[in-house]
MIKEKE-661532 format. One line per field, with one value per residue (C-alpha): residue number from 1; residue in one letter; x negated, y, z. Coordinates in Angstrom, 3 decimals, always signed. Layout:
N
pos (NUM | ...)
code (A | ...)
xx (X | ...)
yy (Y | ...)
zz (Z | ...)
//
This chain:
464
pos (1 | 2 | 3 | 4 | 5 | 6 | 7 | 8 | 9 | 10 | 11 | 12 | 13 | 14 | 15 | 16 | 17 | 18 | 19 | 20 | 21 | 22 | 23 | 24 | 25 | 26 | 27 | 28 | 29 | 30 | 31 | 32 | 33 | 34 | 35 | 36 | 37 | 38 | 39 | 40 | 41 | 42 | 43 | 44 | 45 | 46 | 47 | 48 | 49 | 50 | 51 | 52 | 53 | 54 | 55 | 56 | 57 | 58 | 59 | 60 | 61 | 62 | 63 | 64 | 65 | 66 | 67 | 68 | 69 | 70 | 71 | 72 | 73 | 74 | 75 | 76 | 77 | 78 | 79 | 80 | 81 | 82 | 83 | 84 | 85 | 86 | 87 | 88 | 89 | 90 | 91 | 92 | 93 | 94 | 95 | 96 | 97 | 98 | 99 | 100 | 101 | 102 | 103 | 104 | 105 | 106 | 107 | 108 | 109 | 110 | 111 | 112 | 113 | 114 | 115 | 116 | 117 | 118 | 119 | 120 | 121 | 122 | 123 | 124 | 125 | 126 | 127 | 128 | 129 | 130 | 131 | 132 | 133 | 134 | 135 | 136 | 137 | 138 | 139 | 140 | 141 | 142 | 143 | 144 | 145 | 146 | 147 | 148 | 149 | 150 | 151 | 152 | 153 | 154 | 155 | 156 | 157 | 158 | 159 | 160 | 161 | 162 | 163 | 164 | 165 | 166 | 167 | 168 | 169 | 170 | 171 | 172 | 173 | 174 | 175 | 176 | 177 | 178 | 179 | 180 | 181 | 182 | 183 | 184 | 185 | 186 | 187 | 188 | 189 | 190 | 191 | 192 | 193 | 194 | 195 | 196 | 197 | 198 | 199 | 200 | 201 | 202 | 203 | 204 | 205 | 206 | 207 | 208 | 209 | 210 | 211 | 212 | 213 | 214 | 215 | 216 | 217 | 218 | 219 | 220 | 221 | 222 | 223 | 224 | 225 | 226 | 227 | 228 | 229 | 230 | 231 | 232 | 233 | 234 | 235 | 236 | 237 | 238 | 239 | 240 | 241 | 242 | 243 | 244 | 245 | 246 | 247 | 248 | 249 | 250 | 251 | 252 | 253 | 254 | 255 | 256 | 257 | 258 | 259 | 260 | 261 | 262 | 263 | 264 | 265 | 266 | 267 | 268 | 269 | 270 | 271 | 272 | 273 | 274 | 275 | 276 | 277 | 278 | 279 | 280 | 281 | 282 | 283 | 284 | 285 | 286 | 287 | 288 | 289 | 290 | 291 | 292 | 293 | 294 | 295 | 296 | 297 | 298 | 299 | 300 | 301 | 302 | 303 | 304 | 305 | 306 | 307 | 308 | 309 | 310 | 311 | 312 | 313 | 314 | 315 | 316 | 317 | 318 | 319 | 320 | 321 | 322 | 323 | 324 | 325 | 326 | 327 | 328 | 329 | 330 | 331 | 332 | 333 | 334 | 335 | 336 | 337 | 338 | 339 | 340 | 341 | 342 | 343 | 344 | 345 | 346 | 347 | 348 | 349 | 350 | 351 | 352 | 353 | 354 | 355 | 356 | 357 | 358 | 359 | 360 | 361 | 362 | 363 | 364 | 365 | 366 | 367 | 368 | 369 | 370 | 371 | 372 | 373 | 374 | 375 | 376 | 377 | 378 | 379 | 380 | 381 | 382 | 383 | 384 | 385 | 386 | 387 | 388 | 389 | 390 | 391 | 392 | 393 | 394 | 395 | 396 | 397 | 398 | 399 | 400 | 401 | 402 | 403 | 404 | 405 | 406 | 407 | 408 | 409 | 410 | 411 | 412 | 413 | 414 | 415 | 416 | 417 | 418 | 419 | 420 | 421 | 422 | 423 | 424 | 425 | 426 | 427 | 428 | 429 | 430 | 431 | 432 | 433 | 434 | 435 | 436 | 437 | 438 | 439 | 440 | 441 | 442 | 443 | 444 | 445 | 446 | 447 | 448 | 449 | 450 | 451 | 452 | 453 | 454 | 455 | 456 | 457 | 458 | 459 | 460 | 461 | 462 | 463 | 464)
code (M | I | T | L | T | L | A | E | I | A | V | A | T | G | G | T | I | H | D | A | T | N | P | A | M | P | V | T | G | R | S | A | S | D | S | R | N | V | S | P | G | G | M | F | V | A | V | S | G | A | R | V | D | G | H | D | F | V | D | Q | A | A | A | A | G | A | S | C | V | L | A | T | H | P | V | G | V | P | A | V | V | V | A | D | V | T | V | A | L | G | Q | I | A | Q | H | V | L | T | R | A | G | A | Q | I | I | A | L | T | G | S | A | G | K | T | T | T | K | D | L | L | A | Q | V | L | S | R | H | G | E | T | V | A | T | P | G | S | F | N | T | E | I | G | L | P | L | T | V | M | G | A | S | E | S | T | R | Y | L | V | L | E | M | G | T | R | H | Q | G | D | I | A | Y | L | A | T | L | T | P | P | S | I | G | I | V | L | N | I | G | S | A | H | V | G | E | F | G | S | R | E | A | I | A | T | A | K | G | E | L | V | Q | A | L | P | A | A | A | D | G | G | V | A | I | L | N | A | D | D | D | L | V | A | A | M | A | Q | R | T | A | A | S | V | V | S | Y | G | T | G | P | A | A | D | I | R | A | T | D | I | G | I | T | A | G | R | A | S | F | V | L | H | T | P | Q | G | S | A | P | V | S | L | R | L | L | G | A | H | Q | V | H | N | A | L | A | V | A | A | A | A | H | V | L | G | M | D | T | A | L | I | G | E | A | L | S | A | A | E | P | V | S | T | A | R | L | Q | V | L | E | R | T | D | G | V | T | I | V | N | D | A | F | N | A | N | S | E | S | M | R | A | G | L | Q | T | L | A | S | L | A | Q | G | R | R | M | I | A | V | L | G | T | M | R | E | L | G | D | T | A | N | P | A | H | Q | A | V | G | Q | L | V | G | D | L | G | I | K | I | L | V | T | V | G | D | T | E | E | I | T | T | L | T | E | A | A | R | T | H | S | K | A | P | R | I | E | A | A | P | D | P | D | A | L | L | P | I | L | N | D | L | L | T | P | G | D | V | V | L | I | K | A | S | R | S | V | G | L | E | K | F | A | D | I | L | Q | A | E | T | P | A)
xx (-10.425 | -12.709 | -12.116 | -11.522 | -11.348 | -8.936 | -11.878 | -13.031 | -9.551 | -9.310 | -12.631 | -11.716 | -8.373 | -9.154 | -6.444 | -6.187 | -5.704 | -2.647 | -1.412 | -4.532 | -7.040 | -9.669 | -10.727 | -12.752 | -9.597 | -9.794 | -7.259 | -7.728 | -4.485 | -2.590 | -1.374 | +1.944 | +4.465 | +7.317 | +7.617 | +8.686 | +5.401 | +2.875 | +0.851 | -0.429 | -3.317 | -2.388 | -1.554 | +1.987 | +2.028 | +5.014 | +5.897 | +8.746 | +10.700 | +13.777 | +16.063 | +14.120 | +11.706 | +9.124 | +8.797 | +12.237 | +10.817 | +7.798 | +9.368 | +10.004 | +6.423 | +5.059 | +7.220 | +5.754 | +2.278 | +1.085 | -1.952 | -1.429 | +0.551 | -0.437 | +2.064 | +2.727 | +3.529 | +3.011 | +5.261 | +4.689 | +2.290 | -1.352 | -1.409 | -3.588 | -1.604 | -2.205 | -0.632 | +0.425 | +0.606 | +0.381 | -2.693 | -4.286 | -3.668 | -5.564 | -8.426 | -8.576 | -8.751 | -11.622 | -13.441 | -12.895 | -14.291 | -17.565 | -17.948 | -16.465 | -18.424 | -16.027 | -15.728 | -12.319 | -10.394 | -7.204 | -4.429 | -1.304 | +1.273 | +4.996 | +5.572 | +3.671 | +1.554 | +2.341 | +2.111 | -1.220 | -2.530 | -1.578 | -3.273 | -6.422 | -6.690 | -6.478 | -9.070 | -11.543 | -11.235 | -13.332 | -16.070 | -16.045 | -13.858 | -10.909 | -8.226 | -5.235 | -2.188 | +0.658 | +3.838 | +4.281 | +2.571 | +1.303 | +1.854 | -0.019 | +1.159 | +0.669 | -2.811 | -4.467 | -2.800 | -4.235 | -7.711 | -7.411 | -7.166 | -10.673 | -13.705 | -17.442 | -17.580 | -14.847 | -16.338 | -13.325 | -10.319 | -7.564 | -5.153 | -1.921 | -1.162 | +2.347 | +3.585 | +6.798 | +5.259 | +2.299 | -0.618 | +0.408 | -2.265 | -4.887 | -4.210 | -4.302 | -7.645 | -9.084 | -8.061 | -9.357 | -11.807 | -11.914 | -14.915 | -12.747 | -9.350 | -6.836 | -3.887 | -1.417 | +1.253 | +3.449 | +7.137 | +10.509 | +10.308 | +10.903 | +11.391 | +14.413 | +12.060 | +9.149 | +11.155 | +9.144 | +6.687 | +4.026 | +4.578 | +4.399 | +1.105 | -0.236 | +0.571 | -0.790 | -3.897 | -4.912 | -6.431 | -8.979 | -9.761 | -10.644 | -13.205 | -16.948 | -18.942 | -20.258 | -23.764 | -22.394 | -20.589 | -17.140 | -15.124 | -11.701 | -9.849 | -7.211 | -4.501 | -5.458 | -1.945 | -0.288 | -0.983 | -0.571 | -2.852 | -5.489 | -5.584 | -6.684 | -10.198 | -10.549 | -9.657 | -12.384 | -16.133 | -16.202 | -17.127 | -14.104 | -13.263 | -10.211 | -7.965 | -5.220 | -4.249 | -5.963 | -9.446 | -10.877 | -10.153 | -13.155 | -11.137 | -8.509 | -6.129 | -5.618 | -3.489 | -0.722 | +2.033 | +5.096 | +6.381 | +9.320 | +8.811 | +5.102 | +2.291 | -0.940 | -3.734 | -7.434 | -9.292 | -12.182 | -14.804 | -18.202 | -19.678 | -17.511 | -14.021 | -11.852 | -8.357 | -5.704 | -2.345 | -0.421 | +1.869 | +3.729 | +6.881 | +7.042 | +5.263 | +4.405 | +2.108 | -0.478 | -1.308 | -1.344 | -3.745 | -5.976 | -6.198 | -7.287 | -9.792 | -11.265 | -11.802 | -13.266 | -15.586 | -16.787 | -17.507 | -19.691 | -17.457 | -18.132 | -15.525 | -14.836 | -14.284 | -11.943 | -9.901 | -9.780 | -8.749 | -6.024 | -4.634 | -4.540 | -3.003 | +0.479 | +3.291 | +2.877 | +5.364 | +9.055 | +11.849 | +9.564 | +10.534 | +10.545 | +11.939 | +14.211 | +15.658 | +18.890 | +19.427 | +22.339 | +19.974 | +20.761 | +17.652 | +17.670 | +15.261 | +15.065 | +13.794 | +15.763 | +12.928 | +13.397 | +14.388 | +13.661 | +14.067 | +10.830 | +11.191 | +14.867 | +13.962 | +11.126 | +13.439 | +16.113 | +13.596 | +12.018 | +15.451 | +15.937 | +12.515 | +12.866 | +16.353 | +15.336 | +18.920 | +20.480 | +23.386 | +22.184 | +23.859 | +22.663 | +23.603 | +22.757 | +23.041 | +22.219 | +18.741 | +18.127 | +15.975 | +16.161 | +17.483 | +18.919 | +17.826 | +20.093 | +23.086 | +21.068 | +18.898 | +21.905 | +23.449 | +20.251 | +20.443 | +24.009 | +22.944 | +20.033 | +22.322 | +24.222 | +21.105 | +19.679 | +22.858 | +23.397 | +26.713 | +27.878 | +27.229 | +28.093 | +27.766 | +27.358 | +28.714 | +31.056 | +28.745 | +28.983 | +25.808 | +27.334 | +30.353 | +28.022 | +26.136 | +29.385 | +30.844 | +27.687 | +27.791 | +31.547 | +31.385 | +28.440 | +29.075 | +27.905 | +29.722 | +29.284 | +31.981 | +31.951 | +32.755 | +32.447 | +31.598 | +32.190 | +29.351 | +26.900 | +29.314 | +31.815 | +29.217 | +28.876 | +32.489 | +32.342 | +29.184 | +30.406 | +33.310 | +31.069 | +27.971 | +27.578 | +24.572 | +21.755 | +22.596 | +19.809 | +20.660 | +18.736 | +19.336 | +18.061 | +18.757 | +17.125 | +16.356 | +18.983 | +21.727 | +20.952 | +20.407 | +16.861 | +17.932 | +20.925 | +18.962 | +18.172 | +21.851 | +22.824 | +20.225 | +21.587 | +25.033 | +23.990 | +27.067 | +26.920)
yy (-11.752 | -12.531 | -15.949 | -15.910 | -18.875 | -19.264 | -18.986 | -15.779 | -14.272 | -15.253 | -13.592 | -10.421 | -10.096 | -11.568 | -14.136 | -17.859 | -20.695 | -22.941 | -26.065 | -26.316 | -29.164 | -27.370 | -23.863 | -23.648 | -23.892 | -21.046 | -18.446 | -18.416 | -16.950 | -13.665 | -12.778 | -11.016 | -9.904 | -11.080 | -14.857 | -14.666 | -13.056 | -15.335 | -17.278 | -20.829 | -20.711 | -17.248 | -16.029 | -15.104 | -12.025 | -12.399 | -8.796 | -8.127 | -5.169 | -3.269 | -5.424 | -8.579 | -10.755 | -12.343 | -15.274 | -16.408 | -16.956 | -19.114 | -22.220 | -20.410 | -19.124 | -22.602 | -24.022 | -21.393 | -22.700 | -20.388 | -21.913 | -20.145 | -17.509 | -14.405 | -14.438 | -13.398 | -16.943 | -20.506 | -21.305 | -25.015 | -24.566 | -23.400 | -19.902 | -17.268 | -15.942 | -12.319 | -9.784 | -7.403 | -8.522 | -5.003 | -4.124 | -7.469 | -6.949 | -3.669 | -5.417 | -7.999 | -5.190 | -3.561 | -6.902 | -7.426 | -3.958 | -4.883 | -7.631 | -5.935 | -2.694 | -0.978 | +2.809 | +3.952 | +6.689 | +7.634 | +9.903 | +11.462 | +14.088 | +14.726 | +13.503 | +11.579 | +9.389 | +6.076 | +7.328 | +9.045 | +5.961 | +3.828 | +6.288 | +6.423 | +2.658 | +2.372 | +5.082 | +3.799 | +0.227 | +1.426 | +2.364 | -0.638 | -3.341 | -1.588 | -2.755 | -0.513 | -0.446 | -2.311 | -0.270 | +1.968 | -0.247 | +2.828 | +1.911 | +0.228 | -3.081 | -2.397 | -0.877 | -3.773 | -6.274 | -4.325 | -4.419 | -8.178 | -8.407 | -6.987 | -9.097 | -8.696 | -7.312 | -4.703 | -1.264 | +0.952 | +0.649 | +3.102 | +3.507 | +5.469 | +6.825 | +7.751 | +9.467 | +9.994 | +11.294 | +13.357 | +10.994 | +8.340 | +9.214 | +9.738 | +6.168 | +4.753 | +6.474 | +4.640 | +1.306 | +2.115 | +5.046 | +6.942 | +8.779 | +10.628 | +12.062 | +13.508 | +15.704 | +16.220 | +18.605 | +19.648 | +19.555 | +18.948 | +15.172 | +14.363 | +18.019 | +16.848 | +14.849 | +17.271 | +20.503 | +22.571 | +22.359 | +23.679 | +20.742 | +18.357 | +19.992 | +19.421 | +15.710 | +15.315 | +17.281 | +14.533 | +12.855 | +15.584 | +15.867 | +12.164 | +12.440 | +12.253 | +15.471 | +16.626 | +15.507 | +11.982 | +11.877 | +13.074 | +14.792 | +16.417 | +16.826 | +19.552 | +21.004 | +24.645 | +25.453 | +24.495 | +27.077 | +24.691 | +22.109 | +24.644 | +25.903 | +22.441 | +23.341 | +24.994 | +21.767 | +19.475 | +19.084 | +17.321 | +19.087 | +20.389 | +19.890 | +21.767 | +21.022 | +23.003 | +25.160 | +28.364 | +29.442 | +29.123 | +25.383 | +23.068 | +20.602 | +22.286 | +21.957 | +24.379 | +24.319 | +22.352 | +21.162 | +18.926 | +16.752 | +14.385 | +14.566 | +13.754 | +16.190 | +16.891 | +19.242 | +19.923 | +18.659 | +20.768 | +19.595 | +21.085 | +18.579 | +19.386 | +19.090 | +16.416 | +16.155 | +14.247 | +12.977 | +11.295 | +8.333 | +9.035 | +11.149 | +14.571 | +17.915 | +17.405 | +14.532 | +17.131 | +17.797 | +14.082 | +13.503 | +16.367 | +14.833 | +11.568 | +13.363 | +15.120 | +11.824 | +10.141 | +13.117 | +12.989 | +9.272 | +9.967 | +9.192 | +11.003 | +13.630 | +12.115 | +8.694 | +10.218 | +11.850 | +8.628 | +6.580 | +9.041 | +8.990 | +5.191 | +4.736 | +3.236 | +3.499 | +0.721 | +1.015 | +0.696 | +3.223 | +6.250 | +7.924 | +4.443 | +4.387 | +1.511 | +1.216 | -0.527 | -2.089 | +0.300 | +3.282 | +4.362 | +5.450 | +4.974 | +6.880 | +5.073 | +7.499 | +6.080 | +4.976 | +8.118 | +11.769 | +15.183 | +18.697 | +18.702 | +15.252 | +15.864 | +19.034 | +17.224 | +14.353 | +16.618 | +18.724 | +15.549 | +14.350 | +17.587 | +17.375 | +13.703 | +14.071 | +16.371 | +17.182 | +13.859 | +13.864 | +13.959 | +12.178 | +12.598 | +9.954 | +11.545 | +10.521 | +12.266 | +13.481 | +12.344 | +13.660 | +17.328 | +18.588 | +22.107 | +22.572 | +19.777 | +21.813 | +24.599 | +21.938 | +20.105 | +23.373 | +24.141 | +20.728 | +21.364 | +24.726 | +23.142 | +20.538 | +23.421 | +25.407 | +22.449 | +21.831 | +18.322 | +17.189 | +14.640 | +14.483 | +11.274 | +11.529 | +8.547 | +8.731 | +11.078 | +12.965 | +16.654 | +17.196 | +15.554 | +17.828 | +20.830 | +19.596 | +18.933 | +22.355 | +24.121 | +22.218 | +22.667 | +26.450 | +26.883 | +28.704 | +25.538 | +23.130 | +19.452 | +16.831 | +15.407 | +11.853 | +10.431 | +6.943 | +6.328 | +3.810 | +2.040 | -0.864 | +1.489 | +3.039 | +0.472 | +0.587 | +4.387 | +4.424 | +1.650 | +3.929 | +6.976 | +5.812 | +6.113 | +5.174 | +7.694 | +8.924 | +9.572 | +8.720 | +9.753 | +7.761 | +9.600 | +9.459 | +8.754 | +5.093 | +4.618 | +5.346 | +1.965 | +2.853 | +1.533 | -1.638 | -0.185 | +0.770 | -2.885 | -3.735 | -0.940 | -2.022 | -5.568 | -4.216 | -3.518 | -4.054 | -6.981)
zz (-3.112 | -0.205 | +1.308 | +5.063 | +7.403 | +10.299 | +12.671 | +10.999 | +11.249 | +14.911 | +15.716 | +13.807 | +15.597 | +19.012 | +18.290 | +18.939 | +16.477 | +16.849 | +15.052 | +12.916 | +13.085 | +10.998 | +12.081 | +8.856 | +6.740 | +4.213 | +3.125 | -0.640 | -2.029 | -1.919 | +1.564 | +2.082 | +4.683 | +2.437 | +2.369 | -1.300 | -2.301 | -0.614 | -3.142 | -2.545 | -0.104 | +1.173 | +4.662 | +5.665 | +7.902 | +10.226 | +10.985 | +13.412 | +12.057 | +13.163 | +11.009 | +10.164 | +12.112 | +9.840 | +12.211 | +11.002 | +7.511 | +8.305 | +6.778 | +3.485 | +3.430 | +4.105 | +1.324 | -1.004 | -0.195 | +2.581 | +4.245 | +7.574 | +9.444 | +11.390 | +14.257 | +17.838 | +18.982 | +17.752 | +14.792 | +14.194 | +11.269 | +11.193 | +12.658 | +14.255 | +17.197 | +18.185 | +20.519 | +17.725 | +14.092 | +12.629 | +14.674 | +13.843 | +10.136 | +10.339 | +12.091 | +9.298 | +6.734 | +8.599 | +8.660 | +4.924 | +4.204 | +5.897 | +3.309 | +0.256 | +0.362 | -2.031 | -2.151 | -0.930 | -2.722 | -0.861 | -2.022 | -0.575 | -1.419 | -1.380 | -4.928 | -7.587 | -5.303 | -6.929 | -10.503 | -9.786 | -8.035 | -11.036 | -13.390 | -11.283 | -11.090 | -14.881 | -15.442 | -12.847 | -14.123 | -17.068 | -14.610 | -12.298 | -10.785 | -9.147 | -6.734 | -6.054 | -3.835 | -5.576 | -5.946 | -2.919 | -0.329 | +1.489 | +5.144 | +7.976 | +6.486 | +2.781 | +2.968 | +4.828 | +2.488 | -0.454 | +1.085 | +1.488 | -2.295 | -2.718 | -3.519 | -3.091 | -6.629 | -6.138 | -6.736 | -5.992 | -3.704 | -4.656 | -1.759 | -1.558 | +1.927 | +3.038 | +6.172 | +8.108 | +11.310 | +12.397 | +12.930 | +10.387 | +7.825 | +10.523 | +11.666 | +8.136 | +7.591 | +10.589 | +9.019 | +5.552 | +5.841 | +2.523 | +1.145 | -1.382 | -0.466 | -2.930 | -1.898 | -4.728 | -3.484 | -0.586 | -1.428 | +0.149 | +0.596 | +4.293 | +5.202 | +7.210 | +9.433 | +9.611 | +9.695 | +7.203 | +4.327 | +6.683 | +9.024 | +6.077 | +5.085 | +8.588 | +8.290 | +4.752 | +5.689 | +8.096 | +5.042 | +4.361 | +8.067 | +8.109 | +5.299 | +5.953 | +5.830 | +2.466 | +3.450 | +3.935 | +0.606 | +1.596 | -1.157 | -0.858 | -4.157 | -3.827 | -6.043 | -6.578 | -7.848 | -4.529 | -1.836 | +1.087 | -0.488 | -1.494 | +2.094 | +3.257 | +2.118 | +5.520 | +7.320 | +6.035 | +6.384 | +3.014 | -0.199 | -2.103 | -5.765 | -6.999 | -9.957 | -11.639 | -14.569 | -13.484 | -14.579 | -11.060 | -10.768 | -11.032 | -13.122 | -15.267 | -18.184 | -21.048 | -24.194 | -22.454 | -24.767 | -24.341 | -27.178 | -26.667 | -22.920 | -22.949 | -22.206 | -24.010 | -22.963 | -23.107 | -20.041 | -18.770 | -16.271 | -15.392 | -17.870 | -20.880 | -22.335 | -23.941 | -25.435 | -23.470 | -24.746 | -21.955 | -22.494 | -19.264 | -19.278 | -17.677 | -17.745 | -14.075 | -15.097 | -16.136 | -12.486 | -11.676 | -14.567 | -13.414 | -9.933 | -11.532 | -13.751 | -10.727 | -8.886 | -11.956 | -12.505 | -8.895 | -9.368 | -12.384 | -15.354 | -18.611 | -19.515 | -22.937 | -21.367 | -18.775 | -21.523 | -23.512 | -20.459 | -19.450 | -22.971 | -23.016 | -19.541 | -19.459 | -16.888 | -14.329 | -11.451 | -12.264 | -11.649 | -12.013 | -15.292 | -16.789 | -20.321 | -21.359 | -24.877 | -25.807 | -29.204 | -29.823 | -29.660 | -26.099 | -24.168 | -20.390 | -18.158 | -14.841 | -12.194 | -9.293 | -7.026 | -4.932 | -5.194 | -3.732 | -5.052 | -7.019 | -8.555 | -9.396 | -11.281 | -13.062 | -14.009 | -15.466 | -17.374 | -18.755 | -19.878 | -21.804 | -23.437 | -24.346 | -25.812 | -28.680 | -29.571 | -28.608 | -26.147 | -22.532 | -19.622 | -16.028 | -13.458 | -10.129 | -6.492 | -3.245 | -2.343 | +1.243 | +4.100 | +3.104 | +6.439 | +6.402 | +2.787 | +1.506 | +0.323 | -1.355 | -3.011 | -4.431 | -5.554 | -7.480 | -9.156 | -10.287 | -11.677 | -13.537 | -15.111 | -16.691 | -17.593 | -19.529 | -21.501 | -20.158 | -21.641 | -19.071 | -15.325 | -13.506 | -9.736 | -7.423 | -3.863 | -2.059 | +0.284 | +1.073 | -0.941 | -4.028 | -3.698 | -3.618 | -6.696 | -8.572 | -7.835 | -8.990 | -12.285 | -12.700 | -12.338 | -14.706 | -17.977 | -19.784 | -17.476 | -18.368 | -18.404 | -14.887 | -13.830 | -10.317 | -9.117 | -5.402 | -5.304 | -7.643 | -8.178 | -9.839 | -12.120 | -14.905 | -16.182 | -16.289 | -18.375 | -20.659 | -21.601 | -22.024 | -23.879 | -27.616 | -29.794 | -29.481 | -25.970 | -23.476 | -19.856 | -16.731 | -13.551 | -10.485 | -6.743 | -3.425 | -2.966 | -0.265 | -2.805 | -4.378 | -8.049 | -8.401 | -10.265 | -12.037 | -15.154 | -15.851 | -15.473 | -17.829 | -20.388 | -20.298 | -21.218 | -24.792 | -26.961 | -29.397)
//
């Protein structure tokens, strides 16, 4: 990372230094907005949120070794005091970028952002020093903190950009201006907030609008198999590289096969072809891998090396089709980080492919933020549970949407056994009574349901 002094931070943000005798004191460790994640010598970013005020955790950050605090008022330890911590953090990121000189590759989409970002970081690390957004740190807080982890030798910054409102991505692009922008897909995630897929596309398309013109090196990488993404070619002055499974795509896959839940295909670029065998679960990973291949191709990587790197890449972020094995032979697929119609379908289909004849159990909670599409979406999930021959359905929660899902599964010609847990706390005893050696269990719900850590608990319950 690039070392910054208190004085340098104050100049970059227009802030003032308090409770520090040495303005040249450096920030040498990892900075964070969570006091538990600050490393010795790092800066604690005291963000005031709707529920928690970071200023209340200054003492914990100092005890963890934080060298200073970015705050809106003096806090009794070395601090740079600014009018708005979030704005100031963005200003620090912009200052760091003037020293780092890394090329920024940004990506967005309704589903698959984090997995694709993790894949891209692993592939590009074979081409140059790469820093990527950890987890899903894709906001006006997470992106600047990621940038602060860059050094003078960092060649690529891979940044995931999220949005909940029109203008969010446009703002993020001003903080961390990308030269390459990737749009993965437009799905149902957050349709309850935006109102329609078209409105979501407008928000996601802010990324390609923010790119430099083609003459200045701007490249938009677009999914040719998603009509709303493909149409974004008309919204950018950057050059466009398409990816997909059709013959017209610039970067494409042929001979796609799925074995035990994992995809293989032949990658084609304008420079040649290469075999790819993914280690990640899910047929949908083919499109994520193609997006990565397109970016790597644009950045000059050899096609054979891209194929080799994709085939070697491992899952990184937890709770996204993460496979956990118990010693009694039960396989747990933890996909509980979040859920929408597209990711729920992908999760269930992956369960069926992975099982290969073993008994399948689906532990499902509500999909949030789907607006008027919520009940039809949950009905479709219940229907799919039956279509795939899943033997046991365990629902979590008692929402109207869960009732809809349950009824669709119950009335299917291949109806599963159905059990219901009112909340995550009631889930473990139910599964302990149900599981037998060799079962394959999918855990899937929106994050607010609270199942993200349940897979670890279930794995720890391995019978003696």
